[in-house]
N, C-alpha and C positions, 0 to 999 in steps of 0.2 A: 630659297636655304640652304640652311648650309651643315651639310653631311658627313661626319666621321667614319671612316670601314674601320675597323679593329681588329687586329687578329693577334690572341694574347699568348704566355707559356702552355703550349709546346709547342707550338708550327718549329719545325725542322728550319735551324736558322740560315742554312746555307739554299734554302727553296724561299723562291715567293708563295706568297698563299696566293694558290689559282683561284679561291672563293672572294677576294678581295679583288684582283687583276681584273676578274670577267666584272664584278658588279660598279668598280669603276669605268669598264670601258662601256658598260649597258646604261650605266646613268648618265655621261656622258653624249650618248647618242641618243636617248629620252626625254633625260632631262637639264638640255644643253644651258639653263641658268644657273644651275644650280651652282656651286662651291664644292665640290669633293674634295677630300684631305683623307690623309691615311695615318694609323698609326702601329706600326709594325713592333708592338709588344714583347713577343718573345726573341728577336736583334735588341731590344731596349733590355730587358733581363738579362740576356749572356753579358751585355758591356757593363749593366750594374754588377751584378755579380764579379767580374774580374775586377774594375774600381774598387768595390766595396772589401775584397776578400784580399786586394795587393796580389795578385793574381795566381790566389790559390784557387780559386773554383775557376775552371776553364770552359772552353767550348765543348771537350769533351766529358764535361760532368752536367752538360746539359743534355748530352744525348743519352748518358746514363739515367739520369733521371726521368728526360721527358720520354724518351722512344723506348730504353730498353726495359721498363718500370711498369710499364704501361698494365700488367696484369698483377700488381702488387699496390697501382693506386698511389705510387709517390709525390707524382707532380700534382696532382689536386690538393695532396694532404701539405703540401709545401706552402699555399694557400690559401688554406683548409680555416689556419687561426685567425686569419684576416678578415674571413666572411662571416666568422661567428663571433670576432672581437673578444676574444679569449687566445691569448698565446697556448695555453697548454691545452686547448680543446684536440683530444685527440691524438694526446701525443701517447697518453697511457696505453692504450689500445695499438696503435702502433707497437710501441714497444714489446707488449706481448705478442704480438702478430710476428714480429718480426723474430723474437726468439724460438716461437716453435714453428717459424719455417725454416729459418738459418739464412734468415734474408738481411743482408747491408742498406742499413740505412742515414751511414755517418753521413753522405755525400748529402739527400735530404735534407738532415737537420740542422747540417752547415748553412745549406740555403735557407733553410725557413727564417733564420733570425732576420735577416735582410727584405721579407717578402713583405711585411707593413708598409717601408719606409718605398718601397719599391712601387708600389699600390697609389701612397699619399702623393707622389712627385708623379706620377702616369696620370693621376687625376685632372695635377694644375697644367701639366703640360697638353692634354684634350682642351680643358675648360679655359687656356687660355686665347685660342682658338673660338670660343662662343658658338659651339655647334648649336642647331636644331636640333638634331639626330643624333645619336651615335648607334651604328650599327655592328653586334659581334657576331663574328663565324666561330662557330665553336665544332669541336669533332676531339672525341676519347680525351684525353686529359686536358681541355682546354675548358673546360664547364668551370671549375672553382674559379681558375683566376681571371676570368671573365666576369662571373657574378661576383667575386670582390672588387672587381673595379668596376663594373655596374652601379652596386649598392653605394661605394664613394662616391661618382658623380652624383646620382640621385639624391644623398644629402645634402652636398652640397650646392645643388639647383634642380630643386626638385622640380621644377616644370622641361627639363630638358624630357625626350621622348629617348626610351631607349627598347632598340630590337636587338633580337637573338634569332639565329638561324644556324644551318645547317648539320652535319650528320644526327649530331648529338639531339638533336629536335626534330626529328622524322618522326612521324607516328604520334604513342602515347608518350613516349619520351619529353616530346615539348611543349604537350599539353599538362603534364608532369611541374616538367620546370616553370611553367607562368604560373601556372596555380600555388606553387608554393616560394615564389617570390615575387611580392606586391612590386619590387621597385624596377620590375621589366614590364614595360607596355606592353608590348606584342611581343610573337613568337612565327616566326617564318619556316610552318612545316612543310618539307618537301624542295623542290627547287624554287629561287625564289627570281628568275628572269622575269613569269609573267605577275611572282604577288607583289612582289616590292615597288615596283613601279604604281601598281594598285593601291597601297597603303598608303606610300608617298601621297600619292591624289588625294584620299581621306585627309591628311595629315594638312594639306592643305588648307581643303573645306572645309577643316572641322568639324566632319562627320564622320557618323560610326562605322567600320569598318563588316559591317558583316556580309557585305558581297566577296569580300575576298577567301577566293579557297583554300583550306587547310589555315588561316590565319589564328589564333590565339590572342583575344584582345581583356581589355578589362569593360564591363558594362554596370557600372557602379563598383560594387563592393565581390561581384561575381565574374570570375574565370570562364569563357565563353569559348570554345572550338570550333571552327566552322567547321565544316563537311570537306575532307580532304579534297584536294583537286584529283579531279577524275581523265587527266588529261596530262601526259608529259610534254615537254616542252621541245619542240624542232630543232631539228639538228641546226635549221637554217638562222634559229633564234637565238641560236648558242652566240656569244659575244667569243670575239680575239682579246686573252686579256691584254690588258694595260699594266705595266710595270715600269713605267718610268719613274715613279716617285720612290719606289723597292730598291730600284736601282741608286739613284740617290743616297737613300740611307746604308746601304751596303757600304757604296765607294767610301764617304764618310766615315764609315767605325770602324772601330780600331781593331773589330774581329776580322778583315779582312785577311790582316796575316796568318790567322789561325783557319779559316774555310774557304772551300772551292765553292763558289755561289755555280748554281744550276737550275736554269729553266725550266718551267712545267707548263706541260698543255695538253690539250686535251682532245681527243678524236672524236671516241664516243662514252655513254651511257651507257650504263644495261650490261647483260651479258645476254649474248643469243644462245650461249649453250644453257645456263639457268629457267630460258623460258620455256626449254625444252625439257631440262632437266635439270633441277636446282638440285646442286649438290648439298647433301644433306644437312652439314655441319656449319653451310655459308650464310652469314646476313648480311653480305656487305652492300649489297642495292637498297636494300633498305624496302621503302616502299615501289621503287620505281625500275623494275626490272627490265619493264621492256627495252631492247636496245636499239639506238639510236647512233646514227655516223656521220659526221660529217664526210663531203665527198672528198677522196683521198687526195686531189688537187687544191681545194681548198685548206686541206691541215698541210699541205706542204709550204704555201704559201705562208701561212699564220707561223711554220718554223723559220720558214728562210727570212721572213719580214725581222721575227724576236730578236734571229741570230745576227742580222744583218746590224740590228737597232746598237743590241746588249754585247754584241761583242764574246759572245760566251756559245760553247760549242757542245755543252753535256746538256742534256735534256732530258728530261723525265717525263713521259707519258702517264696519264694517273687510270687509264681506258684499264678497266676491269679484265678487259680480254679485248685482244686484236679483232678488228672486221678483220674478215678473209679476203677483202676486196682489197684492202691496203695489201697485196702480194703483184696487184696489178697495176697500183697508178702511185701511191706514195711512196713506196720501198720501192721502184724503181727509180723514181725522182729522187729517191734521195741520196742513191749509190750512184745514179749519172751526175748528182750537184759537185762542186768543188770544196766543200765543207767537209771539214775531217769531223762530223759529228760524232757525239761518245753518248750514245741514246740508251736509256731503259724502256722496257715493254713488258706487260703481262701477256703471257700466250698460252696456249693450249698445249698440253704435251704430245699431242699426237702432230705434231708439225712432223713434216715430209724432210729428208737432209737436203733437197733442194730448196724448198723454204729457209730452212734455219741460214741456209747460206746467202740467200738473199737479205736476210735480216745482217749477217754478219759484214755483207759489201754497203747495205744502206748508213751503216754506222753502229749497229747496234752492238753495247759491248755488254750489255746486262738484262739477261731475261729472267724473270721468274712466270714457269711452267708449270706450276700447281701439282707437281710431281705427288705428292703427300704421302706415299706409299708406295713398296713393292710386293705386296700380297695382295694376290688377286679375292681374294672373298673380300677383303675389305674395302679395298678399291669398287667392288660390288655395291657394297653397304651405304658406301658413301653417294654414290649415282654418278660416280667419274667418267664411265664412257671408254674406258680406255684400259688395257691391263698393263702387268707388271714389266712383261717384254719390250712393250711401247716406251716405258717411262725408260727402261734403263736403256733403250737406242736412243732415247732423246739426249740422256747423261752423255752415251759417248759422241753423240753428235755434237756436242757443245764445247767437248774438245777438240775435233776435228775441226771447229769454225773457230777457235779463240772468243766461246761466248762463257763468261763467267753468269753461272747459273743458281740463282738462290731460292733452295726449298726446307721444309721441314716436314721431318716423319712424326703424322700422326697416328696416335691410336686410341683405343680408348671406346669404339663403336659398340654399339648394343648388337648384338648378334656374333661377333668375331671372337674367336678361340685357342687359347695356344698354338692348335694344330697348323691355322694360320699363318702363322709366324715361325715357328721349327725350321724349316725348310729356308723360309728366307733370311733369319740370323744365321745359319752354318753358312751362306751362300757370301754375306757382307763382306769378311776380310778379300772374297775376290774382286770388288768393288772398288777397293782403297785407290784406283789412279783415278776413280769419276771423281767429280764434286761432289763433295758431300751434304750429307743436309744440314741445319745450322742445329739441328738437334734433334733427341726423340721428345717430342711433347702430350701430353692427353691433352684430349677436346674440351673445352668447355663450352657449355650452352650459348649460344649466339644470339638477341633476338632474329628474329625478323628469317633467323632460319625455322627449315621443315624440321627438325628436332624440335624447335619451339613452340613450332604453329601445330603440330600432331604431337603429341604425347605418346599417342600409341607405336611412334618410332625407338620408345625407351627412354625416356625421358619425363615421366612421368611426374615425379619430385623435382621440384625446382625450386631456390630461394635465391633471392639476390646474391653475385656473389660476395664471400667475406668481406673482402678489401675498402669497400665502400662505406663497411663501419667507420673505420677511421679516417673517410673520406667527407661525408655528409652528415650533418644532424636532422634526420628525417625519420619518422616510421618505417617500419619494414614496407607497409601496404601502398605509402608511397614512393619507394626506393622501386616496388616492384613494375610500376609504371616508367621511372625515371632513366633504371641504367640499362648497358646495352649485354653486359653478363652476366652470368649466374650459378651457379655451384650445385650439384647433384650427384645422387649416387653414383661411384664410379662405375662403367659400364667396361665389357671387353674386358680384353687380358690385366694382370694385374700380378703378383708375387713375382715371382723367376722369373717368368717370360718377360715382364714390363724391365726386371733391373738386367736381361740379358738386352732386350733391346738398345736401351738406354747404354749399356755400355761398349755395347758394337758399332752404335752411332760416334760413342766418344772416338773408338779405337780408328775410327773411319776417318774421321779428319784430323785426327793428331797424324794419321800416318801416309796422309795425303800428300802431303807439298813434294815429298821425296820419290813418291809410286808413278810410274811409268809402266806400260803393260803395251809394246808397239809393234804395228805389222809392218813388215818389209816382201817386197816383190822381187826378188834377185831375178838376172835372168837364167831362165827352167834349162835345165841338161835334155838335149834333143828332145825341145819344142813341150817339152812338161811343163804343166804348173808347179810350182815351188813358193811355199810363203814361208817366212819367221817370223817368228813371235818371241821379239826381246821382251821379257821379263824381270823386270828390276822393280818388285811391287815390296813393299811394305810390310813383312812377314813370310815372305818366298822365298825360297832359293832361286839365286840370280842365274837364270839359264834362258837359253835359245830352243825354242821348239821349232823344229824343221816339220812342214808338211808338203806331202805331194800326193798327185792323184788326184782321186776322190773326195780324200780328205782335205786337200787344199780348197776344191770346189766346194765343199760342203760348208768350210770357215766362212767363205764367201758367201754362200746363199742366205747365211745365216746371219748377216750384218742386217736384213731388212726385221730379222726374228720369224722363223716357221714353225709350225708343229710338226712334229716326226711325219705322219705321212705324206703330208706337201713337202718336205724335204726329201724323202723317198725318191718321188716320185720327180722332180728337178732334176735329182740326182740319175734318175732311168732317163730323163729326155737329152742329160749330156753322152748317154751313148755307152759309162762305163760302171753302174751301180751298182753298189755294194751290199751283200743279201742283206736281209732283215738281221740275223745278227751281227755282224761287224759291225752295221751302223748302230744296234745298241749299246754292244763294245764301245764302241768309239763314242758315242755322246754320254755315257757314263764316264770314262777316261776323261774327256772335254771339260766336264763341268768340276769332277774332282781337280784337274791341273788350273782351275780356276779361267779356263779360256772361253767357257759358255756359262751363260748363269739358263738356269730352268724355273720357270714360274710356274709348274704343275700344266702348262698347258702348249706351252713355246717353249723354243730355246732362242738365245739371242747370240751372239759372240759380240765379245768385251774388249778384244783389242783396236787401239788405235790406230792412225794411220801416220801419226807423227808426232814427234815429244810436244807436249805445248808449252806455252810459253806462261809460269805463272810469277805472279809476283810477290814477293819474301813478306810483304808487309802484311799479317791478319789482323783484321778490325771486329772480331769478335770470335764468341768460344762458343765451343759445340754444344751448349745446352742454354745459350745464352745468349740468340739470336733475336736481334731485333725483330722481327715480323711475329717472333712466339707462337702461335697456332695459326693466327690468322687475325692480320688487323689491316683495316683499309687503312688506303694513301693520307694525307691531310688533303685531297684537292679532288674528293667522290664526286662533289655536285654542286652549281651554284648555288648558293644561299646565303643571306647575310650572314 
């Protein structure tokens, strides 16, 4: 059998498709007689645009439309005219939407005129290899480009078998995609390691795949959806990805001078925190929340093999949360290796300074700690299991250990009030030396989240997000099953509080590059502890604070974050405690001077231990973060 694995726009062009890499490896192992080929459509699309536009549409424009416009649906819209065989389909709707929202659609519009020719050329390239089965992986805005190509493939070769899978096909989304697109023969819902080989065996035998869990298939004119799988893929059955064909494609690409290729690896699936306390806004794990992780030694072997084979040191892990066991095996192995790795990791924001230091030694340069808020009440509503003082400590320790930290400030939770934000917004100027959020964003209702599953949490009125109206030509009742994002009446804060939060986040972002607040410990006089805090923050007087005695000890104790009673007990144990009144006065002064952050429960110190090294290049604006409210990676799970 000849099998073609396809990843279409808008897969990030600097990354290989994890799904394609995993499934290629799986098929090599389970079906060694098959011929497996790959079509890297996103890379080809960026090359196509560069050529047809004579250099006007560059890889940066691919990112702007494909990654940074997820919440406006621009990437899908680019291909919707091809899918519906009408160049004007959705144009008027998008223009009205863009005018009302102030959305720039010029780049997407310039791309759309090339979409039909690209789909035509892509179909020809794939069919030239005479495949028997073409499998598409789809996450976020890969749906419409994939559907447009699939429709053209079936138009030219009706006997071809077309299979869809990926995050866009999880749960009811997969059945809706199948029943509304007759040219899609099968849809794999959920993980693909068990389902795909079973499906291919049925195709070989010419039998109905009624026993393949989660599969959608056509029984005559009827779209059938088999019961979803009850088991998840065991870590031992998750393949190591094969990126050889991707490497050959990118090495031969004219885009090689524009992008910095990175490897994608997977250590774990699911979320161990979500199994216990599912963050109320998060739908990223879909139907597969159960946490599973490869042994750290095996993960390191995979990373080592891929780095040696591809000679690439940038490594992106797609785990939604790091396996805490990796601090005992995988990370020490990486730290002790000879590789000068540059790794990305998603972690929980309550890591200790020692754990963050190990991440840095192991080669992690970029983490996403899921901070999301600095207001305790909102963090409680999220069920994050962490307080604001701990989040501040994480931001400070990222500076201490040269870790780039990406996060977004989320708001709009049912039950939050303006009072929850007042003190936080007032204190945000003191944080300008710490890494800022990409912006302040109102949450959007995500399928699979507790907010979606339980309307009693506050979002009982919902409808498919407005952007889908210029993406799909489908009735709303079908969109309600097909799409991932939903619009709801605004909850939580609004008005002046919302405006102040957004303004504070912007000011933090713009003031950060030139801001430092650094702690120095010079030799003390007569053995007395002395601390100097050099304040060079944007918007603050440039000065040096000198702390001695119990005040210096208090600042050091508060590096870990303490309540007032706990701090007083520690100072008493030191042997020279202040009075309660003296401590209260100092705490108030230190907060006013921006040396401490007060989250209403605990105090945490803000100075870092050295001036951080910062890049002068900045790639995204304070309210245009590529992550938006919360977006999964393009490699969440192995599916077709």
